[in-house]
C-alpha positions in Angstrom: 23.2 132.0 -3.4 20.6 131.0 -6.0 23.3 130.5 -8.7 25.3 128.3 -6.2 22.3 126.1 -5.7 21.8 125.8 -9.5 25.4 124.8 -10.0 25.1 122.2 -7.2 22.0 120.8 -8.8 23.6 120.5 -12.2 26.6 118.7 -10.6 24.3 116.2 -8.9 22.5 115.6 -12.2 25.8 114.9 -14.0 27.0 112.5 -11.2 23.6 110.7 -11.1 23.8 110.2 -14.9 27.4 108.9 -14.6 26.4 106.4 -11.9 23.4 105.1 -14.0 25.7 104.6 -17.0 28.2 102.7 -14.9 25.5 100.4 -13.5 24.2 99.7 -17.0 27.7 98.8 -18.3 28.2 96.5 -15.3 24.9 94.8 -15.9 25.7 94.3 -19.6 29.1 92.9 -18.9 28.5 90.7 -15.9 24.9 89.7 -16.1 24.4 86.0 -16.9 21.2 85.0 -18.7 18.9 83.2 -16.3 16.7 81.1 -18.3 13.4 79.5 -17.0 13.6 75.8 -16.4 12.7 73.8 -19.5 10.7 70.6 -19.7 12.3 67.9 -17.4 13.6 65.0 -19.4 12.5 61.6 -18.0 14.9 58.8 -17.5 14.4 55.7 -19.7 12.4 53.0 -18.1 14.5 49.8 -18.1 12.6 46.5 -18.5 12.3 44.2 -15.5 14.3 41.0 -16.4 14.0 37.6 -14.7 17.0 36.4 -12.8 19.5 34.6 -14.9 20.7 31.1 -14.1 23.5 31.0 -11.5 25.9 28.3 -10.8 25.0 26.0 -7.9 28.1 24.9 -6.0 26.3 21.8 -4.8 25.9 20.5 -8.4 29.6 20.7 -9.2 30.8 19.2 -6.0 33.3 17.0 -7.9 34.1 19.6 -10.5 37.6 20.4 -9.0 38.6 16.7 -9.1 37.3 16.2 -12.7 38.8 19.4 -13.9 42.2 18.6 -12.3 42.1 15.1 -13.9 41.2 16.4 -17.3 43.8 19.1 -17.0 46.3 16.3 -16.5 44.9 14.3 -19.4 44.6 17.2 -21.7 47.1 20.0 -20.9 47.2 21.3 -24.4 45.6 24.7 -25.2 42.4 25.2 -27.2 43.1 23.8 -30.8 41.7 26.8 -32.7 43.7 26.1 -35.9 43.1 22.3 -35.7 39.3 22.7 -35.4 39.3 25.2 -38.2 41.2 22.8 -40.5 38.9 20.0 -39.6 35.8 22.0 -40.4 37.2 23.4 -43.6 38.4 20.0 -44.8 41.2 19.7 -47.3 40.6 22.9 -49.1 43.8 24.5 -47.7 46.2 21.9 -49.1 46.2 19.8 -46.0 45.3 16.1 -46.4 42.8 14.3 -44.2 45.6 12.0 -42.9 47.5 15.0 -41.6 44.5 16.4 -39.9 43.7 13.1 -38.3 47.3 12.7 -37.2 47.2 16.1 -35.6 43.9 15.2 -33.9 45.4 12.0 -32.5 48.5 13.9 -31.3 46.2 16.4 -29.6 44.1 13.6 -28.0 47.0 11.5 -26.9 46.1 11.9 -23.3 42.6 10.6 -23.9 44.0 7.8 -26.1 46.2 6.6 -23.2 43.3 6.6 -20.8 41.1 4.8 -23.4 43.8 2.3 -23.9 43.9 1.7 -20.1 40.2 1.4 -20.1 40.2 -1.1 -23.0 42.9 -3.1 -21.2 40.7 -3.2 -18.2 37.7 -4.2 -20.2 39.6 -7.0 -21.9 41.5 -8.3 -18.9 38.8 -8.2 -16.2 36.5 -10.8 -17.8 39.5 -12.9 -18.9 41.0 -12.8 -15.4 37.7 -13.5 -13.9 37.1 -16.5 -16.2 40.6 -17.9 -15.5 40.2 -17.4 -11.8 36.8 -19.1 -11.9 38.2 -22.1 -13.8 41.3 -22.2 -11.5 39.1 -22.3 -8.4 36.9 -25.0 -9.9 40.0 -27.1 -10.3 40.8 -26.7 -6.6 43.5 -24.2 -7.2 43.7 -20.4 -6.6 42.1 -20.8 -3.2 39.3 -23.0 -4.6 40.2 -26.0 -2.3 38.1 -25.9 0.9 41.1 -26.1 3.2 42.8 -23.4 5.3 46.1 -23.9 6.9 46.1 -22.8 10.5 49.2 -20.8 11.6 50.0 -18.6 14.5 49.5 -15.5 12.3 46.1 -16.5 10.9 44.2 -14.1 13.1 46.5 -11.2 12.3 46.2 -11.9 8.6 42.4 -12.0 8.9 42.2 -8.7 10.7 44.5 -7.1 8.2 42.4 -8.3 5.3 39.3 -7.2 7.1 40.6 -3.7 7.5 41.7 -3.4 3.9 38.4 -4.9 2.7 36.4 -2.4 4.8 38.6 0.5 3.5 38.1 -0.4 -0.2 34.4 -1.0 0.3 33.9 2.4 2.0 35.9 4.0 -0.9 33.6 2.2 -3.4 30.6 3.2 -1.4 31.7 6.9 -1.4 32.1 6.7 -5.2 28.7 5.0 -5.5 27.1 7.8 -3.5 28.8 10.3 -5.8 27.3 8.4 -8.7 23.8 8.6 -7.3 24.2 12.3 -6.5 25.7 13.3 -9.9 23.0 11.2 -11.7 20.3 13.1 -9.8 22.0 16.4 -10.5 22.2 15.6 -14.2 18.5 14.8 -14.3 17.6 18.0 -12.5 19.9 20.0 -14.9 18.3 18.4 -18.0 14.8 19.0 -16.6 15.5 22.7 -15.7 17.5 23.5 -18.8 14.4 24.2 -21.1 12.9 26.5 -18.4 16.2 28.3 -17.9 16.7 28.7 -21.7 13.1 30.0 -22.2 13.7 32.4 -19.4 17.0 33.7 -21.0 15.3 34.0 -24.4 12.4 35.8 -22.7 14.8 38.3 -21.3 16.3 38.9 -24.7 12.8 39.3 -26.1 12.1 42.0 -23.6 15.4 43.7 -24.5 14.6 43.6 -28.2 11.1 44.9 -27.6 12.2 47.7 -25.3 14.8 49.2 -27.7 12.4 50.7 -30.2 10.2 51.9 -27.4 13.1 53.6 -25.6 14.2 55.2 -28.9 10.7 56.5 -29.5 10.7 57.8 -25.9 13.9 59.8 -26.7 12.4 61.2 -29.9 9.2 62.1 -28.0 11.3 64.1 -25.5 12.4 66.2 -28.4 8.7 66.9 -29.2 8.3 68.2 -25.7 11.3 70.5 -26.2 9.9 71.7 -29.5 6.5 72.3 -27.9 8.1 74.3 -25.1 10.0 76.5 -27.5 6.9 77.0 -29.6 5.0 78.0 -26.5 7.7 80.5 -25.6 7.6 82.0 -29.1 3.9 82.4 -28.9 4.4 84.0 -25.5 7.3 86.1 -26.6 5.5 89.4 -25.9 4.9 88.4 -22.2 8.3 86.8 -21.6 10.7 89.1 -23.5 8.5 92.2 -22.9 8.5 91.5 -19.1 12.3 91.2 -19.1 12.6 94.5 -21.0 10.2 96.1 -18.5 12.3 94.7 -15.6 15.5 96.2 -17.0 13.7 99.6 -17.5 11.9 99.6 -14.2 15.1 98.8 -12.3 16.4 102.2 -13.2 13.2 104.2 -13.8 11.0 103.1 -10.8 12.8 105.5 -8.4 12.4 108.3 -10.9 8.6 107.7 -11.3 8.2 107.3 -7.6 9.9 110.7 -7.0 7.7 112.3 -9.6 4.7 110.7 -7.9 5.9 112.1 -4.5 6.3 115.5 -6.0 2.8 115.3 -7.4 1.6 114.3 -4.0 3.3 117.2 -2.4 1.7 119.5 -4.9 -1.6 118.0 -4.0 -0.9 118.5 -0.3 0.0 122.2 -1.0 -3.3 122.6 -2.8 -5.1 121.2 0.2 -3.2 123.5 2.4 -4.1 126.5 0.2 -7.8 125.4 0.4 -7.5 125.2 4.2 -5.8 128.6 4.4 -8.5 130.2 2.2 -11.2 128.7 4.5 -9.4 130.0 7.6 -9.1 133.5 6.1 -12.8 133.5 5.2 -13.7 132.4 8.7 -11.5 135.1 10.4 -12.8 137.8 8.1 -16.4 136.9 9.0 -15.7 136.9 12.8 -13.9 140.2 12.6 -16.7 141.8 10.7 -19.3 140.6 13.2 -17.2 141.9 16.1 -16.7 145.2 14.4 -20.4 145.7 14.1 -21.0 144.8 17.8 -18.2 147.2 18.9 -19.6 150.0 16.8 -23.1 149.5 18.2 -21.9 149.4 21.9 -19.8 152.5 21.2 -22.8 154.4 20.0 -24.8 153.4 23.0 -22.1 154.5 25.4 -21.8 157.9 23.7 -25.5 158.4 23.9 -25.6 157.5 27.6 -22.6 159.7 28.4 -24.2 162.6 26.5 -27.3 162.4 28.8 -27.5 165.5 31.1 -28.4 163.3 34.0 -25.1 161.5 33.8 -22.9 162.6 36.6 -19.2 163.3 35.8 -19.6 161.7 32.4 -17.6 164.3 30.5 -14.3 162.8 31.8 -15.3 159.3 30.6 -16.2 160.5 27.2 -12.5 160.9 26.4 -11.9 157.2 27.3 -14.7 156.1 25.1 -13.2 157.9 22.1 -10.2 155.4 22.5 -12.5 152.6 21.8 -11.5 151.7 18.2 -11.5 148.4 16.2 -9.9 147.9 12.8 -11.7 144.9 11.3 -9.8 145.0 8.0 -7.7 141.9 7.1 -5.2 142.0 4.3 -5.5 138.6 2.6 -2.5 137.6 0.4 -3.3 136.8 -3.2 -3.2 133.0 -3.4 -4.9 132.5 -6.7 -1.7 132.5 -8.7 0.0 130.1 -6.3 -3.1 127.9 -6.3 -3.3 127.8 -10.1 0.5 127.0 -10.4 0.2 124.2 -7.8 -2.9 122.7 -9.4 -1.4 122.8 -12.9 1.8 121.2 -11.7 -0.1 118.5 -9.9 -2.2 117.7 -13.0 0.9 117.7 -15.3 2.8 115.3 -13.0 -0.1 112.9 -12.7 -0.6 112.9 -16.5 3.1 112.3 -17.2 3.2 109.5 -14.6 0.2 107.8 -16.2 1.8 108.3 -19.6 5.1 106.7 -18.5 3.3 103.7 -16.9 1.2 103.2 -20.0 4.4 103.4 -22.1 5.9 100.5 -20.1 2.7 98.5 -20.1 2.6 98.6 -23.9 6.1 97.0 -24.2 4.8 93.4 -24.4 2.2 94.3 -27.0 4.8 96.1 -29.1 7.2 93.1 -28.8 4.5 90.8 -29.9 3.6 93.0 -32.9 7.2 93.5 -34.0 8.2 89.8 -33.8 5.3 88.2 -35.6 7.3 87.5 -38.7 10.2 86.0 -36.7 7.9 83.8 -34.7 6.3 82.4 -37.9 9.6 81.6 -39.5 10.9 80.2 -36.2 8.0 77.7 -36.0 8.9 76.6 -39.5 12.5 75.9 -38.4 11.2 74.0 -35.4 9.3 71.7 -37.8 12.5 71.1 -39.7 14.3 70.2 -36.4 11.4 67.8 -35.6 11.7 66.0 -38.9 15.5 65.8 -38.5 15.3 64.2 -35.1 12.6 61.8 -36.1 15.1 60.3 -38.6 17.0 58.6 -35.8 16.6 54.9 -36.6 15.0 52.6 -34.0 16.1 49.4 -35.7 12.6 47.9 -35.1 12.6 45.8 -38.3 16.1 44.4 -37.7 15.4 43.6 -34.1 12.1 42.0 -35.1 14.0 39.7 -37.4 16.2 38.6 -34.5 13.0 38.1 -32.4 11.6 35.9 -35.1 14.8 33.8 -35.0 14.5 33.6 -31.2 10.9 32.6 -31.5 11.8 29.8 -33.9 14.5 28.6 -31.5 12.1 28.7 -28.6 9.5 26.8 -30.6 12.0 24.1 -31.5 13.0 23.8 -27.9 9.4 23.3 -26.9 9.0 20.8 -29.9 11.9 18.6 -28.9 11.2 18.9 -25.2 9.1 15.7 -24.9 11.7 13.8 -26.8 14.5 15.2 -24.5 12.5 14.3 -21.4 11.9 10.8 -22.7 15.5 10.3 -23.5 16.5 11.8 -20.2 14.2 9.3 -18.3 15.9 6.4 -20.2 19.3 7.8 -19.4 18.4 8.3 -15.8 17.1 4.7 -15.6 20.2 3.2 -17.1 22.5 5.3 -14.9 20.5 4.4 -11.9 20.8 0.7 -12.9 24.6 1.2 -13.1 24.6 2.8 -9.7 22.6 -0.1 -8.3 25.0 -2.6 -9.8 27.9 -1.0 -8.0 25.7 -0.7 -4.9 25.1 -4.5 -5.2 28.8 -5.2 -4.9 29.0 -2.8 -2.0 26.1 -4.4 -0.3 27.6 -7.9 -0.8 30.8 -6.7 0.7 29.2 -5.0 3.6 27.0 -8.1 4.4 30.1 -10.2 4.2 32.1 -7.9 6.4 29.2 -7.8 8.9 28.1 -11.5 9.0 31.6 -12.8 8.9 32.9 -11.4 12.2 29.5 -11.8 13.9 29.5 -15.6 13.3 33.2 -16.3 13.6 34.6 -18.0 16.6 38.4 -17.7 16.4 39.1 -21.0 18.3 36.5 -23.0 16.4 37.6 -25.5 13.9 37.4 -24.2 10.2 35.1 -27.1 9.4 32.8 -26.2 12.2 32.3 -22.5 11.5 28.8 -21.1 11.9 26.3 -20.5 9.2 26.5 -16.8 9.9 30.2 -16.7 9.3 29.8 -18.9 6.3 27.2 -16.6 4.9 29.6 -13.7 5.4 32.2 -15.5 3.3 29.7 -16.3 0.6 28.6 -12.6 0.4 32.2 -11.6 0.0 32.6 -14.1 -2.8 29.4 -12.8 -4.4 30.8 -9.3 -4.3 33.9 -10.5 -6.0 31.9 -12.4 -8.5 29.6 -9.5 -9.3 32.7 -7.3 -9.6 34.2 -9.6 -12.2 30.8 -9.9 -14.0 29.9 -6.2 -14.3 33.2 -4.3 -14.0 34.1 -4.6 -17.7 30.6 -3.5 -18.7 30.8 -0.6 -16.4 34.2 0.3 -17.7 32.8 0.5 -21.2 30.4 3.1 -19.9 33.2 4.9 -18.2 35.3 5.0 -21.4 32.4 6.3 -23.5 31.3 8.9 -21.0 34.9 9.9 -20.4 35.4 10.4 -24.1 32.2 12.4 -24.4 32.3 14.5 -21.2 36.1 15.0 -21.2 36.2 16.3 -24.8 33.1 18.5 -24.3 34.8 20.0 -21.2 38.2 20.6 -22.8 36.9 21.7 -26.2 33.8 23.6 -25.2 33.5 24.4 -21.5 37.1 25.3 -20.7 37.5 27.7 -23.7 34.0 29.0 -23.1 34.9 29.9 -19.5 38.1 31.7 -20.5 36.7 33.4 -23.5 38.7 31.5 -26.2 35.6 29.8 -27.6 33.8 33.1 -28.3 36.9 34.5 -30.0 37.1 31.3 -32.1 33.5 31.8 -33.2 34.5 35.2 -34.4 36.8 33.6 -37.0 35.7 34.8 -40.4 34.0 32.1 -42.5 33.7 29.7 -39.7 29.9 29.9 -39.4 28.1 30.1 -42.8 25.2 32.5 -43.3 24.7 36.2 -42.5 26.6 37.7 -39.7 24.9 39.8 -37.0 26.2 43.0 -38.6 24.5 42.0 -41.9 21.2 41.1 -40.1 21.2 44.6 -38.4 22.2 46.2 -41.8 25.3 47.7 -40.3 28.3 48.8 -42.3 30.7 46.7 -40.2 31.1 43.2 -38.8 30.4 42.4 -35.1 32.4 40.0 -33.0 30.6 37.7 -30.6 33.3 38.0 -28.0 33.3 41.7 -28.2 29.5 41.8 -27.9 29.7 39.5 -24.9 32.3 41.6 -23.2 30.3 44.8 -23.6 27.0 43.2 -22.6 28.7 41.6 -19.6 29.4 45.2 -18.5 25.7 46.0 -19.3 26.6 48.6 -21.9 24.2 50.1 -24.3 23.5 48.7 -27.8 24.9 51.9 -29.3 28.4 51.0 -27.8 28.1 47.3 -28.2 27.0 47.2 -31.8 29.3 50.2 -32.8 26.2 52.0 -34.1 28.2 55.2 -34.2 30.0 53.8 -37.3 26.7 53.5 -39.1 24.5 56.4 -37.7 25.9 59.9 -37.3 24.0 60.6 -34.1 25.8 64.0 -33.6 24.5 65.2 -37.0 20.9 64.0 -36.3 20.9 65.7 -32.9 22.9 68.8 -33.9 20.6 71.8 -34.1 23.5 74.3 -34.3 23.3 74.2 -38.1 20.1 76.3 -37.6 21.6 78.6 -35.0 23.2 81.0 -37.5 20.1 81.3 -39.5 17.9 81.8 -36.4 20.3 84.5 -35.0 20.4 86.3 -38.4 16.6 86.3 -38.7 16.3 87.5 -35.1 18.9 90.2 -35.6 16.9 91.4 -38.6 13.8 91.7 -36.4 13.6 95.3 -35.0 11.6 95.9 -31.9 10.7 99.6 -32.3 10.0 101.3 -29.0 8.5 104.7 -29.3 10.4 107.4 -27.4 8.9 109.0 -24.4 9.7 112.4 -22.8 9.3 112.0 -19.1 8.9 115.7 -18.4 8.6 118.4 -21.1 10.7 121.6 -20.9 7.5 123.5 -20.1 6.7 121.3 -17.1 10.3 121.6 -15.9 10.1 125.4 -16.1 6.8 125.3 -14.4 8.2 123.2 -11.6 11.2 125.5 -11.2 8.9 128.5 -11.0 6.7 126.8 -8.5 9.8 126.1 -6.3 10.5 129.8 -6.1 7.0 130.9 -5.1 6.3 132.1 -1.5 3.5 133.6 0.5 3.9 137.2 2.0 2.3 137.1 5.5 4.0 140.2 7.1 0.9 142.5 6.9 -1.4 139.7 8.0 0.9 138.9 11.0 0.9 142.6 12.1 -2.9 142.7 11.9 -3.1 139.5 14.0 -0.8 141.1 16.6 -3.1 144.1 16.7 -6.0 141.8 17.5 -4.0 140.2 20.3 -3.4 143.7 21.9 -7.2 144.6 22.1 -8.4 145.0 25.8 -12.1 146.0 26.2 -12.2 144.9 29.8 -10.4 148.0 31.1 -13.0 150.2 29.4 -15.8 148.1 30.9 -14.2 148.4 34.4 -14.2 152.3 33.9 -17.9 152.2 33.0 -18.7 150.2 36.2 -16.8 152.7 38.3 -18.8 155.5 36.6 -22.0 153.7 37.2 -21.3 153.5 40.9 -21.3 157.3 41.3 -24.5 157.9 39.3 -27.6 159.0 41.2 -29.9 158.3 38.3 -30.8 154.6 38.3 -31.5 154.5 34.6 -28.1 155.9 33.8 -26.5 153.4 36.1 -28.3 150.6 34.6 -27.4 151.6 31.0 -23.7 152.0 31.9 -23.6 148.6 33.6 -25.3 146.9 30.6 -22.9 148.6 28.2 -19.9 147.4 30.3 -21.2 143.9 30.2 -21.6 144.1 26.4 -17.9 145.1 26.2 -16.9 142.2 28.3 -18.9 139.9 26.1 -17.2 141.2 23.0 -13.8 140.7 24.8 -14.8 137.2 25.6 -15.7 136.6 21.9 -12.3 138.0 20.9 -10.5 135.7 23.3 -12.5 132.5 22.7 -13.5 132.8 19.1 -11.3 135.1 17.1 -8.0 134.5 18.7 -8.2 130.6 18.2 -9.2 131.3 14.6 -6.2 133.6 14.2 -3.9 130.9 15.7 -5.3 128.3 13.3 -4.7 130.7 10.4 -1.2 131.3 11.6 -0.6 127.5 11.7 -1.9 127.1 8.2 0.4 129.8 7.0 3.4 128.2 8.7 2.6 124.7 7.2 2.1 126.2 3.8 5.4 128.1 4.0 7.2 124.9 5.1 5.7 122.9 2.3 6.7 125.5 -0.3 10.3 125.5 1.1 10.3 121.6 0.9 9.1 121.7 -2.7 12.1 123.7 -3.6 14.5 120.8 -2.7 12.1 118.1 -4.0 11.8 119.8 -7.4 15.6 119.9 -7.8 15.9 116.2 -6.9 13.1 115.2 -9.2 14.5 117.2 -12.1 17.9 115.6 -11.5 16.5 112.1 -11.5 14.3 112.7 -14.5 17.2 114.1 -16.4 19.3 111.0 -15.6 16.5 108.7 -16.4 15.7 110.5 -19.7 19.4 110.2 -20.7 19.3 106.5 -19.8 16.3 105.9 -22.0 17.7 107.9 -24.9 21.1 106.3 -24.7 20.5 102.6 -23.6 17.0 101.6 -24.5 17.9 100.1 -27.8 20.9 98.2 -26.2 18.7 96.8 -23.5 16.2 95.6 -26.0 19.0 93.9 -28.0 20.5 92.3 -24.9 17.2 91.0 -23.6 16.2 89.7 -27.0 19.5 87.8 -27.4 19.1 86.4 -23.9 15.6 85.2 -24.8 17.0 83.6 -28.0 19.9 82.0 -26.2 17.5 80.5 -23.7 15.4 78.9 -26.4 18.5 77.5 -28.1 19.8 76.3 -24.8 16.8 74.1 -24.5 17.9 72.2 -27.6 21.5 72.1 -26.3 20.2 70.5 -23.1 18.1 68.0 -25.0 21.0 67.2 -27.3 23.2 66.4 -24.3 20.5 64.4 -22.6 19.6 62.5 -25.8 23.2 61.8 -26.7 24.0 60.5 -23.2 20.7 58.5 -23.1 21.2 56.8 -26.4 24.9 56.1 -26.0 24.8 55.1 -22.3 21.3 53.9 -21.3 19.4 52.8 -24.4 19.1 49.0 -24.8 21.5 47.9 -22.1 22.3 44.4 -23.3 23.0 42.8 -19.9 20.4 40.1 -20.7 22.4 39.0 -23.7 25.4 38.3 -21.6 23.1 36.8 -19.0 21.7 34.4 -21.7 25.2 33.3 -22.6 26.1 32.8 -19.0 22.9 30.9 -18.5 23.7 28.6 -21.4 27.2 28.1 -20.1 25.8 27.3 -16.6 23.3 24.8 -18.0 25.6 23.1 -20.5 28.8 23.1 -18.5 28.2 23.9 -14.9 25.2 21.5 -14.7 25.2 19.0 -17.4 28.9 18.4 -18.3 30.1 18.7 -14.8 27.4 16.3 -13.6 28.3 13.9 -16.4 32.0 14.1 -15.6 31.3 13.6 -12.0 29.3 10.4 -12.9 32.0 8.8 -15.0 34.7 9.9 -12.6 32.8 8.3 -9.7 32.1 5.2 -11.7 35.7 4.9 -12.8 36.8 5.5 -9.2 34.6 2.5 -8.2 36.0 0.4 -11.1 39.6 1.0 -10.0 38.9 0.0 -6.4 37.0 -3.1 -7.6 40.4 -4.7 -8.1 41.6 -4.5 -4.5 38.1 -5.2 -3.4 38.1 -8.5 -5.3 41.5 -9.5 -3.9 40.6 -8.7 -0.3 37.1 -10.2 -0.6 38.4 -13.5 -1.9 41.2 -13.7 0.6 39.0 -12.7 3.5 36.1 -15.0 2.4 38.3 -18.1 3.3 38.5 -16.9 6.9 34.8 -17.0 7.2 33.6 -19.9 5.0 33.2 -23.4 6.4 36.1 -25.6 5.3 35.8 -29.2 4.2 39.3 -30.1 5.3 40.4 -29.6 8.9 43.7 -28.2 10.0 44.1 -27.7 13.8 47.1 -26.1 15.3 47.8 -26.5 19.1 50.3 -24.0 20.3 50.8 -25.9 23.7 52.5 -28.9 22.2 56.2 -28.5 21.3 57.7 -31.2 19.1 61.4 -32.0 20.0 61.6 -35.4 18.4 59.6 -37.7 16.1 56.9 -39.4 18.2 55.4 -42.7 17.7 52.2 -42.9 15.9 49.3 -43.2 18.2 45.9 -43.4 16.8 43.1 -41.6 18.5 39.5 -40.7 17.6 38.0 -37.3 18.3 34.6 -35.8 17.9 33.8 -34.6 14.5 35.4 -37.6 12.8 39.0 -36.1 12.5 42.1 -38.0 13.6 44.9 -36.1 15.4 48.4 -37.6 15.8 50.7 -34.9 17.0 50.5 -32.6 14.1 48.9 -35.2 11.7 46.2 -34.3 9.3 43.7 -36.5 7.7 41.4 -35.9 4.8 37.9 -35.5 6.0 
């Protein structure tokens, strides 16, 4: 049976070792390194820019009409080649005459419009002069006579309607003139503010780029500091991980050893308790033995008294009164010594193992001192390498100086611009008032004429109100002839200026052709933007604007990846091989430990076989349980009843009571002590039986754990060391990814540059040029309708003015034959004979 138990214990040990090995292999293959969180990288703080200039729809209210008209006048595409030839002169074998001819062909639409304008300018004063001379001679409606016909009222109403329509159209154009003039003034006044705001945004961008780059480099210092701190704390961090890997397997073994030690300690306590119980029982039995012997001698003395009646028969019963007080105590010294020695050995080995694991961080620190020193030197090299990333501070400062000069020049010329703008506004306001004067004259004529006109009144007797209406209409026509040619000169000049600025600047600016044209090599003298930034490549304005319009970073916009090898500056993998090689050459020497020596194992096996022989002690205890002194005491009481001698009776009764008292002590003192002793023996035997199984389990676990340490300790140290190293390198990988993404995607987002270009376009084109085009278009509109206004006003004025010659038509008289002349006089001094007229 014992050999079977040994074979079963050996089988369990082998299976336990196999399970431990499989668990270790699974951990080595499938465990992923869980690194502590590194320093959190902060996102770049983007500057707060002011809002860029936006197009105001109310300013370009006439932009669709002006653009449609200019599209008709100039349908040709942007003349990139023609402008380039013009700017470069005759250096390319093209004569000035050919260039001028191409320009005239390109501007043919404008030339036609200018020719029409010149024709207007020439003919309007000539026609006005001729008309004035003709009317002064009594022709062309200058004769103060109006023939009265049946359709006179219909003609007057028709002329009135057309005059009203043309006047309202001119008034609408005049309102547009006032509005566009005011919009142009506001645009010119706001343009310096908007330009300074756009330049200020670019200043913020240029200032923030070096700061953001320094922030990216500073984040690398945080990573280097974190790795340096981890290297200084390598004993605690790496040692703790090694401890965790060891404790994951060995904690249960040490706990089982501790439990076995505790069981040995409990057995020692039970042995002490058993020894105390045996001593107590032995003392009680010795005392009872003395009392019984004493009482027995007294009884024999009383029974031997001659006065005792019938005592000889009782003497035989007294001889049966025997008490064996000897107690066979088992030898517990050997067991006690074995238990105490096993307990001390287990406690010492447990403390030794715990001290072994507690020393791991210190041993790791001592064995990695050289690697830590060299690792810090490599970190310094990494720091110097990352600090070489350029921040372009000097180049951007040069651009800032240029912007400051531009801003200073804007502020310098600002008073002159404001003064010129006030003059322009005053002149344009005067032009608007001139047109308004014609409109007012027409409106007064159209108002006073009908109010003072009596349709049936004689033309020579029309009221002063109607006559004033006619005079106002003639004034409007006169002012139109007087100022129209001057106003048309303004229209032609502004049309030539605003139209060409729109077609040659604003329209190609809006569709991107202008920026592409600016990219033409050699077009703009001086250093390019790529040379200013000391780049190895040229930069296109259109490409920069496109990228900045998408708010991309300067790295992408300026193609800095063609000049700076960011991947090489941020790449720390070049040090990885060296770091790994140095770390692999660092040996962490863990001293071996023997969890349980062969002597202790043999001692534990010997302890598990020890037992306590309690057979003799149990028989002695059963003998105590069978003692009955009460029956002898009852016999003495019966013998005392038949005694005639009172002294003998008294002695017998006293001796009977003494026996009962001894029996009571046996039952109430000795027997409970014997039961307690029996309980101690049972508990001790149970503990010894339990230790047998515990020892086998402990030895199995200790054997498996010892094999685990001997076989896998070095592999665990290497695995955890490599995990620690990978975690440190991973911090640089994370920083490299963050820095690369930050520099290429977030650093120096150039949206303000595109915003400045858009602001300039809005100021120049959407505000100034469109307002200017709206002004000349409105003025030209008025000039065109001055022609029908003049015609209708002159025609209509005769229907309201007081005539000098009378012409009366009576629709009730029908002439069938030639009547005789009859002379008659009528009020007002006119003579009427049938249909006869007379000069007033």
